[in-house]
C-alpha positions as CSV (number, residue, x, y, z in Angstrom):
1,X,-23.3,-6.1,7.9
2,X,-23.8,-7.2,11.5
3,X,-21.4,-10.1,10.9
4,X,-18.8,-7.5,9.8
5,X,-19.5,-5.4,12.9
6,X,-19.0,-8.4,15.1
7,X,-15.7,-9.1,13.4
8,X,-14.5,-5.5,13.8
9,X,-15.5,-5.4,17.5
10,X,-13.6,-8.7,18.0
11,X,-10.5,-7.2,16.4
12,X,-10.8,-3.9,18.4
13,X,-11.9,-5.1,21.8
14,X,-11.1,-8.8,21.9
15,X,-13.6,-11.7,22.1
16,X,-14.3,-11.2,25.8
17,X,-15.8,-7.8,25.7
18,X,-19.3,-6.3,26.2
19,X,-19.0,-4.7,22.8
20,X,-18.6,-8.2,21.2
21,X,-21.4,-9.6,23.4
22,X,-23.7,-6.8,22.2
23,X,-22.9,-7.4,18.5
24,X,-23.3,-11.2,19.0
25,X,-26.7,-10.5,20.6
26,X,-27.9,-8.4,17.8
27,X,-26.7,-10.8,15.1
28,X,-28.4,-13.7,17.0
29,X,-31.7,-11.7,17.0
30,X,-31.3,-11.2,13.2
31,X,-30.8,-15.0,12.8
32,X,-33.9,-15.7,14.9
33,X,-35.9,-13.4,12.6
34,X,-34.5,-15.0,9.5
35,X,-35.3,-18.5,10.9
36,X,-38.8,-17.4,11.7
37,X,-39.3,-16.3,8.1
38,X,-37.8,-19.5,6.8
39,X,-40.1,-21.6,9.0
40,X,-43.1,-19.9,7.6
41,X,-41.9,-20.7,4.1
42,X,-41.3,-24.4,5.1
43,X,-37.5,-24.1,4.7
44,X,-37.0,-26.1,7.9
45,X,-33.4,-27.2,7.4
46,X,-32.2,-23.7,6.6
47,X,-34.2,-22.3,9.5
48,X,-32.6,-24.9,11.8
49,X,-29.1,-23.7,10.7
50,X,-30.0,-20.1,11.6
51,X,-31.3,-21.3,14.9
52,X,-28.1,-23.1,15.6
53,X,-26.0,-20.1,14.7
54,X,-28.2,-17.9,16.9
55,X,-27.9,-20.2,19.8
56,X,-24.1,-20.2,19.6
57,X,-24.1,-16.4,19.5
58,X,-26.6,-16.1,22.4
59,X,-24.6,-18.6,24.5
60,X,-21.4,-16.5,24.0
61,X,-23.3,-13.2,24.7
62,X,-24.8,-14.8,27.9
63,X,-21.5,-16.0,29.3
64,X,-19.7,-12.7,28.5
65,X,-22.5,-10.4,29.9
66,X,-22.9,-12.6,33.0
67,X,-19.2,-12.5,33.7
68,X,-18.6,-8.8,32.9
69,X,-21.9,-7.2,33.9
70,X,-23.0,-9.5,36.6
71,X,-25.7,-12.3,36.8
72,X,-28.5,-9.9,37.6
73,X,-27.8,-7.4,34.8
74,X,-30.6,-6.4,32.4
75,X,-28.3,-7.5,29.6
76,X,-28.3,-11.1,31.0
77,X,-32.1,-11.0,31.2
78,X,-32.3,-9.9,27.5
79,X,-30.2,-12.8,26.4
80,X,-32.2,-15.3,28.5
81,X,-35.4,-13.9,26.9
82,X,-34.0,-14.5,23.4
83,X,-32.9,-18.1,24.4
84,X,-36.5,-18.7,25.6
85,X,-37.8,-17.5,22.2
86,X,-35.2,-19.6,20.4
87,X,-36.3,-22.8,22.3
88,X,-40.0,-22.1,21.5
89,X,-39.2,-21.4,17.9
90,X,-37.2,-24.6,17.6
91,X,-40.2,-26.6,18.9
92,X,-43.0,-24.9,17.0
93,X,-43.9,-22.8,20.1
94,X,-44.9,-25.8,22.2
95,X,-44.2,-24.6,25.7
96,X,-44.1,-28.1,27.1
97,X,-41.2,-28.9,24.8
98,X,-39.0,-26.3,26.5
99,X,-39.0,-27.1,30.2
100,X,-35.8,-25.1,30.7
101,X,-37.8,-21.9,29.8
102,X,-39.5,-22.0,33.2
103,X,-36.1,-21.6,35.0
104,X,-35.1,-18.9,32.5
105,X,-38.4,-17.0,33.0
106,X,-37.9,-17.2,36.8
107,X,-34.5,-15.7,36.4
108,X,-35.7,-13.1,34.0
109,X,-38.5,-12.1,36.4
110,X,-35.9,-11.7,39.2
111,X,-33.7,-9.6,37.1
112,X,-36.5,-7.4,35.8
113,X,-38.3,-6.9,39.1
114,X,-34.9,-6.1,40.7
115,X,-33.8,-3.5,38.1
116,X,-37.0,-1.9,36.8
117,X,-39.9,-0.1,38.4
118,X,-43.2,-1.9,38.4
119,X,-44.6,0.7,36.0
120,X,-42.1,-0.4,33.3
121,X,-43.8,-2.6,30.6
122,X,-41.1,-5.2,30.8
123,X,-41.9,-5.7,34.5
124,X,-45.4,-6.8,33.6
125,X,-44.3,-8.9,30.6
126,X,-41.8,-10.8,32.7
127,X,-44.4,-11.7,35.3
128,X,-47.0,-12.6,32.7
129,X,-44.4,-14.9,30.9
130,X,-43.6,-16.6,34.2
131,X,-47.3,-17.1,34.9
132,X,-47.8,-18.6,31.4
133,X,-44.9,-21.0,32.1
134,X,-46.6,-22.0,35.4
135,X,-49.8,-22.7,33.6
136,X,-48.0,-24.8,31.0
137,X,-46.6,-26.9,33.9
138,X,-50.1,-27.2,35.4
139,X,-49.4,-24.9,38.3
140,X,-52.4,-22.7,38.0
141,X,-52.4,-21.6,41.6
142,X,-48.9,-20.2,41.2
143,X,-49.9,-18.6,38.0
144,X,-52.8,-16.9,39.8
145,X,-50.5,-15.5,42.5
146,X,-48.3,-13.9,39.8
147,X,-51.3,-12.5,37.8
148,X,-52.8,-11.1,41.0
149,X,-49.5,-9.4,41.9
150,X,-49.5,-7.7,38.5
151,X,-53.2,-6.7,39.0
152,X,-52.4,-5.1,42.4
153,X,-49.4,-3.2,41.0
154,X,-51.5,-2.0,38.0
155,X,-54.2,-0.8,40.3
156,X,-51.7,1.1,42.4
157,X,-49.9,2.6,39.5
158,X,-52.7,3.3,37.0
159,X,-56.0,3.2,38.9
160,X,-59.0,0.8,38.6
161,X,-60.2,2.2,35.3
162,X,-56.9,1.6,33.4
163,X,-56.8,-0.7,30.4
164,X,-53.8,-2.4,32.1
165,X,-56.1,-3.3,35.0
166,X,-58.7,-4.7,32.5
167,X,-56.0,-6.8,30.8
168,X,-54.9,-8.2,34.2
169,X,-58.5,-9.1,35.1
170,X,-59.0,-10.8,31.7
171,X,-55.8,-12.9,32.2
172,X,-56.9,-13.9,35.7
173,X,-60.4,-14.8,34.4
174,X,-58.7,-16.9,31.7
175,X,-56.6,-18.7,34.3
176,X,-59.7,-19.5,36.3
177,X,-61.4,-20.7,33.0
178,X,-58.5,-23.1,32.4
179,X,-58.6,-24.4,35.9
180,X,-62.4,-25.0,35.6
181,X,-62.0,-27.0,32.3
182,X,-59.1,-28.9,33.7
183,X,-61.1,-29.8,36.8
184,X,-64.2,-30.7,34.8
185,X,-62.1,-32.9,32.5
186,X,-60.6,-34.7,35.4
187,X,-64.0,-35.3,37.0
188,X,-65.4,-36.7,33.7
189,X,-62.4,-39.1,33.5
190,X,-63.0,-40.2,37.1
191,X,-66.7,-40.9,36.4
192,X,-65.8,-42.9,33.3
193,X,-63.9,-45.4,35.4
194,X,-60.6,-44.6,33.7
195,X,-57.8,-44.2,36.2
196,X,-54.3,-43.4,34.8
């Protein structure tokens, strides 16, 4: 049905329209969901075909939205988020297999923080996702800066007793835990006489 809606919108509005970009975006999200289900059932080849179709649709939606709505529009951020998910899905959710996702998440964060108030849930999600990307790159100090920015905003917006503040504190503690284990692992390697 979404494929038919896309075809109708193309006929009515032309290929280079926001209506077609929206239909492409929705169809791509459907293909991502279908690919996800197929990956679970071990139908890898068929899942890959849906991911390929989703990628083509998302690329088209991205180019159209960026050109017609501007590079800092929320719609562009939405497509970038789906491209991030697509890359992770294609690589069994291995963050390190998708280095381009870091740049995507930086751009998404800029779009979200420029268009939405800090109390909006997507504001927090964007900063958390960028912090996760920083950690995957080994940039724990930069991840902490982002997580602490979220914590301060959550405290200002919701007060110290909010569950959102508790979540922020938990994520900061987890980042420190990862830093500790990484540092402890490096010192053990150094004591063993192994030097990469």
